C-alpha positions, 0 to 999 in steps of 0.5 A: 405546592409539594408537587411544584417543589418536586418538579422543580427539584427534579428539573434542577437535578436533571440540569445538574446531571446534564451539566456534568455529562456535558463537561469534557472527560478528557483534556486537550493534548491527552493522547491516551486511549482508543482512537479511530478515524479516516485518512486519504492521500496520494501514493507513488509506487515503483515496480521493478520487473526482471525477465530472465529467459533460459533454454533454447533462447540462450543455447541456439547457435544463431540466437541472441534473442534471449538477452534481448528479451530479458532487457526489453521485458525488464522495465521499471514502472512508476505509478501515482494513485489515490488512497482512502481508508480507515484506522483504529488504534490504542495509545498510552501516555507517560509524561510526554512519552506516547506509545501505542499501536495502530491498524489501517486498511485502505482502498488504492487506485494505483495502476500503470502499464507499458506496451512497446509495440512490435520490435524486430528481434535479432533473429528477425522475429517481431516481438512486442512487450507488455508490462502492467501493475494494479493495486486496489487495497492495502493494510498495515499494523504499526507500533508507534512511539512519539513525543507529546508537545502540548497539543501536538504529537510527533511520532515515528512508526514501523510495522507490517504491511500487506497489499494486493498486486495484479501484474502482467509480464509478457511478450507477444509473438505472432499475436500470442501473449507469452508470459505471466498474468498473476494476482498476489497478496504482497507482504512487507515492512513499512516505516515512517513518521507522522504528526497529530494536532489536537483540535478539541478534547476528542478530535485531532488532525493528522498527517503521515508519510510512509515508505513501504517495501513489499519485497518481490514476487516470482513466477517461473514458466515453461513452454509446456504452459502453452506459450508460443515461441519463435522457431529458433526456440522450438525445443525448450523455453523457460522464463522467470518473471520477478517483480519488486514493489516499493511504495511511498505514501502521504496521508492526512486525516482525522482521529476521534479519541475516547 
């Protein structure tokens, strides 16, 4: 008899504990706490190339090739790609005001190339131009401030961003590439706005639009680097290749809060 009552009491206690444990510890629309999740979306990247030659390209008596090479070697490349990543952050809430910080890292599939084929320069030398960019990852850390409107959170954000960039800026003379192939981690500023909509006490769907300026990267090369140049520029060759990168991205995703 006692054994049966003990079993019954223990069963009722277990059910009571399970019932309390199953009760939500958050309210829908509570944006405070730590969150993590995934995101995916699309990017549009613009890379502005600038080639500036000097030395005998500009000083040889019969050479107008320097300005011509500068113009042909300074394209604007636009690429569209796919991005997918993860984010983690922390928010605080006072009334309808929500503020916090979020960091993310993502895989990017963004690349673009341009090749002109051989063109006849002013001095008659056949020269082709090749430019390309490729980015495979990006990361950012962004403070944000928003307004809680029931199950919705509207926010603005601005922060620090990083991304890898492998680029080529070169001309081809007599089959020999002359220029720069470089990999570099770019750093810049990112800003945008987003919306989160709570779908339960713990889950929220999100959408975010960001504009990022990664600034510019510069590389200076000389004929001493082994580049092949037309006869009109046998003595000296100098060039500076600059790439300025900007990106617009739109992402959607999910966050889990606890």
